[in-house]
ChimeraX commands (.cxc) that place a marker at each C-alpha (Angstrom):
marker #1 position 9.22,-56.56,-45.76 radius 0.5
marker #1 position 6.54,-54.16,-44.64 radius 0.5
marker #1 position 3.00,-53.89,-45.83 radius 0.5
marker #1 position 0.35,-51.62,-44.41 radius 0.5
marker #1 position -2.51,-53.53,-42.80 radius 0.5
marker #1 position -5.68,-51.53,-42.15 radius 0.5
marker #1 position -8.54,-52.36,-39.82 radius 0.5
marker #1 position -11.71,-53.27,-41.69 radius 0.5
marker #1 position -13.87,-51.38,-39.17 radius 0.5
marker #1 position -12.05,-48.08,-38.43 radius 0.5
marker #1 position -9.69,-48.10,-41.47 radius 0.5
marker #1 position -6.69,-47.09,-39.33 radius 0.5
marker #1 position -3.35,-48.82,-39.74 radius 0.5
marker #1 position -2.51,-51.83,-37.58 radius 0.5
marker #1 position 1.18,-51.74,-36.67 radius 0.5
marker #1 position 1.67,-54.42,-33.99 radius 0.5
marker #1 position 0.81,-58.11,-34.31 radius 0.5
marker #1 position -0.63,-58.13,-30.78 radius 0.5
marker #1 position -3.23,-55.57,-31.84 radius 0.5
marker #1 position -4.37,-57.64,-34.86 radius 0.5
marker #1 position -7.42,-59.88,-34.75 radius 0.5
marker #1 position -8.42,-61.69,-37.93 radius 0.5
marker #1 position -11.89,-63.12,-38.42 radius 0.5
marker #1 position -13.98,-64.40,-41.31 radius 0.5
marker #1 position -16.64,-62.30,-42.95 radius 0.5
marker #1 position -18.46,-63.63,-45.99 radius 0.5
marker #1 position -15.81,-66.37,-46.35 radius 0.5
marker #1 position -13.08,-63.72,-46.45 radius 0.5
marker #1 position -10.42,-63.17,-43.79 radius 0.5
marker #1 position -10.52,-59.57,-42.57 radius 0.5
marker #1 position -8.20,-57.75,-40.12 radius 0.5
marker #1 position -9.44,-55.77,-37.12 radius 0.5
marker #1 position -7.88,-53.84,-34.27 radius 0.5
marker #1 position -8.36,-55.73,-31.04 radius 0.5
marker #1 position -10.55,-52.89,-29.69 radius 0.5
marker #1 position -12.69,-52.67,-32.84 radius 0.5
marker #1 position -13.19,-56.43,-32.82 radius 0.5
marker #1 position -14.14,-56.48,-29.14 radius 0.5
marker #1 position -16.52,-53.54,-29.51 radius 0.5
marker #1 position -18.32,-54.35,-32.76 radius 0.5
marker #1 position -17.76,-57.85,-34.09 radius 0.5
marker #1 position -17.28,-60.15,-31.09 radius 0.5
marker #1 position -20.97,-60.72,-30.37 radius 0.5
marker #1 position -22.12,-61.10,-33.96 radius 0.5
marker #1 position -22.31,-64.64,-35.26 radius 0.5
marker #1 position -24.13,-65.62,-38.41 radius 0.5
marker #1 position -23.50,-68.00,-41.26 radius 0.5
marker #1 position -21.18,-65.48,-42.91 radius 0.5
marker #1 position -19.63,-63.71,-39.91 radius 0.5
marker #1 position -17.85,-65.83,-37.31 radius 0.5
marker #1 position -17.10,-64.35,-33.93 radius 0.5
marker #1 position -14.15,-66.71,-33.35 radius 0.5
marker #1 position -10.79,-65.04,-34.07 radius 0.5
marker #1 position -8.50,-66.94,-36.44 radius 0.5
marker #1 position -5.27,-65.80,-34.79 radius 0.5
marker #1 position -4.50,-65.90,-31.10 radius 0.5
marker #1 position -4.52,-68.78,-28.65 radius 0.5
marker #1 position -7.97,-70.17,-29.46 radius 0.5
marker #1 position -7.43,-69.98,-33.22 radius 0.5
marker #1 position -4.02,-71.62,-32.97 radius 0.5
marker #1 position -5.39,-74.37,-30.70 radius 0.5
marker #1 position -8.29,-75.08,-33.06 radius 0.5
marker #1 position -5.89,-75.17,-36.01 radius 0.5
marker #1 position -3.65,-77.63,-34.16 radius 0.5
marker #1 position -6.67,-79.86,-33.51 radius 0.5
marker #1 position -7.77,-79.50,-37.13 radius 0.5
marker #1 position -4.33,-80.63,-38.34 radius 0.5
marker #1 position -4.54,-83.74,-36.17 radius 0.5
marker #1 position -8.12,-84.47,-37.28 radius 0.5
marker #1 position -7.17,-83.84,-40.92 radius 0.5
marker #1 position -4.37,-86.39,-40.91 radius 0.5
marker #1 position -6.33,-88.98,-38.92 radius 0.5
marker #1 position -9.33,-88.64,-41.22 radius 0.5
marker #1 position -7.15,-89.25,-44.28 radius 0.5
marker #1 position -6.52,-92.80,-43.08 radius 0.5
marker #1 position -10.04,-93.67,-41.93 radius 0.5
marker #1 position -12.45,-94.71,-44.68 radius 0.5
marker #1 position -15.95,-93.54,-43.89 radius 0.5
marker #1 position -18.56,-91.41,-45.65 radius 0.5
marker #1 position -18.59,-88.85,-42.83 radius 0.5
marker #1 position -14.78,-88.60,-42.73 radius 0.5
marker #1 position -14.71,-86.91,-46.13 radius 0.5
marker #1 position -16.79,-84.04,-44.76 radius 0.5
marker #1 position -14.65,-83.86,-41.61 radius 0.5
marker #1 position -11.50,-83.77,-43.75 radius 0.5
marker #1 position -12.87,-80.87,-45.81 radius 0.5
marker #1 position -14.00,-78.91,-42.74 radius 0.5
marker #1 position -10.67,-79.29,-40.95 radius 0.5
marker #1 position -8.82,-78.43,-44.16 radius 0.5
marker #1 position -10.78,-75.19,-44.46 radius 0.5
marker #1 position -9.83,-74.25,-40.90 radius 0.5
marker #1 position -6.15,-74.93,-41.64 radius 0.5
marker #1 position -6.26,-72.88,-44.85 radius 0.5
marker #1 position -7.88,-69.92,-43.08 radius 0.5
marker #1 position -5.15,-69.92,-40.43 radius 0.5
marker #1 position -2.30,-70.09,-42.93 radius 0.5
marker #1 position -3.95,-67.43,-45.10 radius 0.5
marker #1 position -4.25,-65.14,-42.07 radius 0.5
marker #1 position -0.58,-65.57,-41.26 radius 0.5
marker #1 position 0.80,-65.15,-44.78 radius 0.5
marker #1 position -1.41,-62.21,-45.79 radius 0.5
marker #1 position -1.53,-60.19,-42.54 radius 0.5
marker #1 position 0.50,-61.35,-39.56 radius 0.5
marker #1 position 3.92,-61.85,-41.06 radius 0.5
marker #1 position 4.10,-58.18,-42.13 radius 0.5
marker #1 position 3.56,-56.82,-38.62 radius 0.5
marker #1 position 6.17,-56.37,-35.92 radius 0.5
marker #1 position 5.84,-58.39,-32.73 radius 0.5
marker link #1:1,2 radius 0.2
marker link #1:2,3 radius 0.2
marker link #1:3,4 radius 0.2
marker link #1:4,5 radius 0.2
marker link #1:5,6 radius 0.2
marker link #1:6,7 radius 0.2
marker link #1:7,8 radius 0.2
marker link #1:8,9 radius 0.2
marker link #1:9,10 radius 0.2
marker link #1:10,11 radius 0.2
marker link #1:11,12 radius 0.2
marker link #1:12,13 radius 0.2
marker link #1:13,14 radius 0.2
marker link #1:14,15 radius 0.2
marker link #1:15,16 radius 0.2
marker link #1:16,17 radius 0.2
marker link #1:17,18 radius 0.2
marker link #1:18,19 radius 0.2
marker link #1:19,20 radius 0.2
marker link #1:20,21 radius 0.2
marker link #1:21,22 radius 0.2
marker link #1:22,23 radius 0.2
marker link #1:23,24 radius 0.2
marker link #1:24,25 radius 0.2
marker link #1:25,26 radius 0.2
marker link #1:26,27 radius 0.2
marker link #1:27,28 radius 0.2
marker link #1:28,29 radius 0.2
marker link #1:29,30 radius 0.2
marker link #1:30,31 radius 0.2
marker link #1:31,32 radius 0.2
marker link #1:32,33 radius 0.2
marker link #1:33,34 radius 0.2
marker link #1:34,35 radius 0.2
marker link #1:35,36 radius 0.2
marker link #1:36,37 radius 0.2
marker link #1:37,38 radius 0.2
marker link #1:38,39 radius 0.2
marker link #1:39,40 radius 0.2
marker link #1:40,41 radius 0.2
marker link #1:41,42 radius 0.2
marker link #1:42,43 radius 0.2
marker link #1:43,44 radius 0.2
marker link #1:44,45 radius 0.2
marker link #1:45,46 radius 0.2
marker link #1:46,47 radius 0.2
marker link #1:47,48 radius 0.2
marker link #1:48,49 radius 0.2
marker link #1:49,50 radius 0.2
marker link #1:50,51 radius 0.2
marker link #1:51,52 radius 0.2
marker link #1:52,53 radius 0.2
marker link #1:53,54 radius 0.2
marker link #1:54,55 radius 0.2
marker link #1:55,56 radius 0.2
marker link #1:56,57 radius 0.2
marker link #1:57,58 radius 0.2
marker link #1:58,59 radius 0.2
marker link #1:59,60 radius 0.2
marker link #1:60,61 radius 0.2
marker link #1:61,62 radius 0.2
marker link #1:62,63 radius 0.2
marker link #1:63,64 radius 0.2
marker link #1:64,65 radius 0.2
marker link #1:65,66 radius 0.2
marker link #1:66,67 radius 0.2
marker link #1:67,68 radius 0.2
marker link #1:68,69 radius 0.2
marker link #1:69,70 radius 0.2
marker link #1:70,71 radius 0.2
marker link #1:71,72 radius 0.2
marker link #1:72,73 radius 0.2
marker link #1:73,74 radius 0.2
marker link #1:74,75 radius 0.2
marker link #1:75,76 radius 0.2
marker link #1:76,77 radius 0.2
marker link #1:77,78 radius 0.2
marker link #1:78,79 radius 0.2
marker link #1:79,80 radius 0.2
marker link #1:80,81 radius 0.2
marker link #1:81,82 radius 0.2
marker link #1:82,83 radius 0.2
marker link #1:83,84 radius 0.2
marker link #1:84,85 radius 0.2
marker link #1:85,86 radius 0.2
marker link #1:86,87 radius 0.2
marker link #1:87,88 radius 0.2
marker link #1:88,89 radius 0.2
marker link #1:89,90 radius 0.2
marker link #1:90,91 radius 0.2
marker link #1:91,92 radius 0.2
marker link #1:92,93 radius 0.2
marker link #1:93,94 radius 0.2
marker link #1:94,95 radius 0.2
marker link #1:95,96 radius 0.2
marker link #1:96,97 radius 0.2
marker link #1:97,98 radius 0.2
marker link #1:98,99 radius 0.2
marker link #1:99,100 radius 0.2
marker link #1:100,101 radius 0.2
marker link #1:101,102 radius 0.2
marker link #1:102,103 radius 0.2
marker link #1:103,104 radius 0.2
marker link #1:104,105 radius 0.2
marker link #1:105,106 radius 0.2
marker link #1:106,107 radius 0.2
marker link #1:107,108 radius 0.2
view
């Protein structure tokens, strides 16, 4: 079960999961080396490029919170809760997409 994952910035292969940082760019999840991400992408934040990594501690913590908010908002009837449910669902989908497309193929 191996698949080559290449950095979107330097185009070199990423071999270890600890060296992988995934982020969104134009609503697409893209992989970066940790060094490439820290050097080029980390400071950039626009509507289409988010400087928050999807994987790692902060991404996992935000996904955990999004799961809790998602399930709580399913039971609360309010006009604003629909938007909150959609936003937390998007966060959850990004995290699972990052894992199933990139992270599971790399060695720890």
